[in-house]
C-alpha positions in Angstrom: -17.9 -16.6 1.2 -18.1 -16.8 4.9 -15.0 -19.1 5.3 -13.3 -16.8 2.8 -14.2 -13.9 4.9 -13.3 -15.2 8.3 -9.8 -16.3 6.8 -9.3 -12.8 5.3 -10.1 -11.1 8.7 -7.8 -13.5 10.5 -5.1 -12.9 8.1 -5.5 -9.1 8.5 -5.5 -9.3 12.3 -9.2 -8.3 12.6 -10.7 -11.9 13.6 -12.1 -10.7 16.9 -13.8 -7.5 15.5 -17.3 -6.6 16.2 -19.2 -6.0 13.0 -22.0 -3.6 12.3 -23.6 -2.8 9.0 -22.9 0.3 7.0 -25.6 1.7 4.4 -24.4 0.9 0.9 -25.4 2.1 -2.6 -27.4 0.5 -5.4 -24.4 -1.9 -6.3 -24.0 -5.4 -4.9 -21.2 -4.3 -2.8 -21.7 -4.5 0.9 -20.0 -2.6 3.7 -19.4 -3.5 7.2 -17.7 -1.4 10.0 -15.5 -3.4 12.1 -14.5 -2.4 15.6 -11.7 -3.8 18.1 -9.5 -2.4 20.6 -10.7 1.2 20.0 -10.1 1.0 16.4 -12.3 0.8 13.6 -12.0 -0.4 9.6 -14.4 -0.8 6.9 -14.7 -4.2 5.3 -15.8 -3.9 1.7 -17.1 -7.1 0.2 -17.5 -7.5 -3.6 -18.8 -10.9 -4.9 -16.6 -11.7 -7.7 -19.4 -13.6 -9.4 -21.4 -10.3 -9.9 -19.0 -7.4 -9.2 -15.6 -7.0 -10.6 -15.1 -3.4 -9.6 -12.5 -4.1 -6.8 -9.3 -3.8 -9.1 -10.6 -0.5 -10.5 -11.4 0.6 -6.9 -7.7 -0.1 -5.9 -6.3 1.7 -8.9 -8.2 4.8 -8.4 -7.5 4.7 -4.7 -3.8 4.8 -5.4 -4.1 7.6 -7.9 -6.3 9.7 -5.6 -3.5 9.3 -2.8 -0.9 10.2 -5.4 -2.6 13.6 -5.9 -2.5 14.0 -1.9 -6.2 13.7 -1.9 -8.2 11.6 0.8 -9.1 8.1 -0.5 -9.2 5.6 2.4 -6.1 3.6 3.0 -6.1 -0.2 1.9 -5.3 -2.1 5.3 -5.7 -5.4 3.5 -7.0 -6.8 0.2 -7.9 -10.2 -1.3 -8.9 -9.4 -5.0 -9.7 -12.9 -5.7 -12.3 -13.5 -2.9 -13.4 -9.9 -3.3 -12.4 -8.3 0.0 -10.7 -5.1 1.0 -10.2 -3.7 4.5 -10.4 0.2 4.4 -9.6 3.0 6.4 -12.8 4.2 8.4 -13.7 7.7 7.4 -15.9 8.1 10.3 -19.6 9.0 10.2 -19.6 12.7 9.2 -21.1 12.2 5.6 -21.6 15.5 4.0 -25.2 14.7 3.2 -25.8 14.5 6.9 -23.9 17.6 7.8 -25.8 19.7 5.5 -29.1 18.4 6.4 -28.4 19.4 10.0 -27.0 22.7 9.2 -28.2 23.9 5.7 -26.3 27.2 6.0 -22.9 25.3 5.7 -23.5 23.9 2.4 -21.9 26.9 0.6 -18.7 26.6 2.9 -18.3 22.9 2.3 -18.8 23.3 -1.4 -16.4 26.0 -1.6 -13.9 23.8 -0.3 -14.6 21.0 -2.3 -14.2 23.2 -5.6 -10.5 23.0 -4.9 -10.7 19.1 -4.8 -12.3 19.1 -8.2 -9.7 21.4 -9.7 -6.8 19.2 -8.2 -8.6 16.3 -10.0 -8.9 18.0 -13.1 -5.3 19.4 -13.2 -3.7 15.9 -12.3 -2.2 13.7 -15.2 -5.0 11.3 -15.9 -4.4 7.5 -15.6 -5.7 5.2 -18.4 -9.4 5.0 -17.9 -12.5 4.4 -20.1 -13.4 7.3 -22.6 -17.2 7.2 -23.1 -18.5 8.1 -26.6 -21.5 10.2 -27.4 -23.3 6.8 -28.2 -22.1 5.3 -24.8 -23.5 8.6 -23.2 -26.8 8.6 -24.9 -27.4 4.6 -24.6 -27.1 5.0 -20.8 -30.2 7.3 -20.8 -32.5 4.5 -22.1 -33.0 3.1 -18.9 -35.6 5.6 -18.6 -37.4 4.4 -21.5 -38.0 1.1 -20.0 -38.4 1.9 -16.3 -39.6 5.3 -15.8 -43.4 5.2 -15.4 -45.3 6.3 -18.7 -42.2 7.1 -20.4 -42.6 7.5 -24.3 -39.6 6.2 -26.0 -40.3 7.7 -29.3 -40.2 11.2 -27.9 -37.0 10.3 -25.7 -35.4 9.1 -29.0 -36.0 12.3 -30.5 -34.7 14.1 -27.5 -31.5 12.0 -27.8 -31.2 12.7 -31.2 -30.9 16.4 -30.6 -28.7 16.0 -27.6 -26.2 14.1 -29.6 -24.7 16.8 -31.6 -24.3 19.0 -28.5 -22.5 16.1 -26.7 -20.3 15.4 -29.8 -19.1 19.1 -29.8 -18.5 18.7 -26.0 -16.4 15.6 -26.3 -14.2 17.4 -28.8 -12.7 19.3 -25.8 -10.2 18.2 -23.3 -11.0 15.3 -21.1 -10.0 15.0 -17.4 -10.6 12.5 -14.7 -14.2 12.3 -13.5 -15.1 10.3 -10.3 -18.4 10.1 -11.9 -20.6 9.6 -8.7 -19.2 12.5 -7.0 -22.1 14.1 -4.8 -22.4 14.8 -1.1 -23.5 11.2 -0.1 -20.0 9.9 -1.3 -17.9 12.5 0.6 -17.2 12.1 4.3 -16.0 15.2 5.9 -12.5 15.0 7.7 -12.6 18.2 9.6 -8.9 17.7 11.1 -7.1 17.5 7.8 -5.8 20.1 5.4 -8.7 21.8 3.4 -7.7 19.9 0.3 -8.0 16.7 2.0 -11.2 17.3 4.2 -13.5 15.7 1.5 -13.0 12.0 2.1 -13.7 10.5 -1.2 -15.8 7.2 -1.8 -17.3 5.2 -4.6 -15.1 6.1 -7.3 -14.5 2.8 -9.0 -16.4 3.7 -12.3 -14.1 6.6 -13.0 -13.6 7.8 -16.6 -12.3 10.4 -18.7 -14.7 13.2 -19.8 -15.2 17.1 -19.8 -14.0 18.6 -16.4 -17.6 19.8 -16.2 -18.9 16.5 -15.2 -18.0 16.2 -11.4 -19.1 19.7 -11.0 -22.4 19.0 -12.3 -22.6 15.9 -10.5 -22.1 17.6 -7.2 -24.5 20.6 -8.0 -27.4 18.5 -9.4 -27.2 15.9 -6.6 -30.2 13.5 -6.4 -29.9 13.4 -2.5 -29.4 17.0 -1.8 -31.1 20.3 -2.6 -28.7 22.7 -4.3 -30.6 26.2 -4.7 -30.3 27.9 -8.0 -28.4 30.7 -6.7 -26.0 28.6 -4.8 -25.5 26.6 -7.9 -25.0 29.6 -10.0 -22.5 31.1 -7.7 -20.5 28.1 -7.4 -20.2 27.4 -11.3 -18.9 30.9 -11.5 -16.5 30.5 -8.6 -15.3 27.3 -10.6 -14.8 29.2 -13.7 -12.9 32.0 -12.0 -10.5 29.6 -10.4 -9.9 27.5 -13.7 -10.0 30.3 -16.3 -12.9 28.7 -18.2 -15.1 30.6 -20.5 -18.4 30.9 -18.1 -20.6 30.4 -21.1 -18.8 27.2 -22.3 -18.9 25.9 -18.8 -22.6 26.7 -18.5 -23.3 24.8 -21.8 -21.0 21.9 -20.9 -22.8 21.7 -17.4 -26.3 21.8 -18.9 -25.5 19.1 -21.5 -24.0 16.6 -19.1 -26.7 17.5 -16.5 -29.5 16.2 -18.9 -27.7 13.3 -19.8 -26.7 12.2 -16.1 -30.1 13.1 -14.7 -32.0 11.4 -17.4 -29.9 8.3 -16.8 -30.4 8.6 -12.9 -34.1 8.9 -13.5 -34.1 5.4 -15.1 -31.6 3.8 -12.6 -33.8 4.7 -9.5 -37.0 3.8 -11.2 -35.4 0.3 -12.2 -34.1 -0.2 -8.7 -37.7 0.2 -7.3 -39.6 -1.6 -9.9 -37.1 -4.6 -10.6 -35.1 -5.0 -7.3 -37.7 -3.6 -4.7 -35.0 -0.9 -3.7 -37.4 2.1 -3.3 -35.5 4.3 -0.9 -34.5 6.7 -3.9 -37.9 7.2 -5.0 -38.5 10.2 -3.0 -35.5 11.9 -4.9 -37.1 11.5 -8.2 -38.8 14.9 -8.3 -35.5 16.6 -7.2 -33.8 14.7 -10.1 -36.6 15.6 -12.6 -36.3 19.2 -11.7 -32.4 19.2 -12.2 -33.1 17.5 -15.5 -35.5 20.2 -16.6 -33.5 23.2 -15.2 -30.4 22.0 -17.4 -32.7 21.5 -20.5 -33.6 25.1 -20.3 -30.1 26.2 -21.3 -30.1 28.1 -24.5 -28.1 25.2 -26.2 -30.8 22.6 -25.1 -34.1 24.5 -25.1 -35.4 23.4 -28.5 -35.3 19.9 -27.0 -37.6 20.8 -24.1 -40.9 19.6 -25.7 -39.6 16.3 -26.6 -38.3 15.9 -23.1 -41.6 16.9 -21.6 -43.6 14.6 -23.8 -41.3 11.8 -23.4 -41.2 11.9 -19.6 -43.9 13.1 -17.6 -43.6 14.9 -14.2 -43.2 12.2 -11.2 -46.6 12.9 -9.7 -47.6 11.1 -6.4 -49.5 8.6 -8.1 -46.6 7.8 -10.6 -44.3 7.5 -7.6 -46.8 5.1 -5.7 -46.7 3.0 -8.7 -43.1 2.6 -8.3 -43.4 1.3 -4.7 -46.5 -1.0 -5.1 
């Protein structure tokens, strides 16, 4: 891999660049910021033996740019070796900006709603279309990895969730970037408002209800979204799209319990199996979002099974994930 990397950077004209690490996600992809001659770029490395997501990333990059949205320019690529040299969107990650100035969150998210609507309204490329079974199966990570989970109760919970999801999936599907949250958005303040969100980590895009990415943004594992702000933004989205607010709220809740149950399992697995415990402090927030969504009228009858199957992330349970 090292010799291939050297060759790739030489061919791209970045052989003499100074590297510095960039924090990655829970995948095996690695990111490095390269600096040379007052210019910077991001080297994304995907080991072809363990990560085959690069072609999907390139496909979605082209699609997003075709919609006049901000996905990073591809400066050079070698799919066989798993390298891509990307435009550097800088260091203004939305998570960081919000943590420094919480009052700015509403303003940023109001802009992002228009980006979501542009994605929703664009002609969709060919992408995976998850079934109800796919969505439910993805949540079973929690059964195995979340501390003191009770699979029998979670199976009962999923059995009740299935018909709700089945009805939801009968509606129109649009592109979902899937991991659409503040940590995957860089803020490009000097661009047109629609292009100010710099989009990252969209290689797992699929086709699903348009409520999915709105839900992903507003039940963000890494960022608190207050209930009133969440309500206001869902209402604003419905006004801009013409969605029936009741239908949108039901879709948001159903997808919210599916996604957040899945995330609890992913974060717990990363801590217990891989020693990646940096997301453990987010588990109480994810658990809260999960239960908030389960209080919706279409899901409230499932709350007892959820509570019995998934105990609250107490300090003792969280400590067990990190030791």
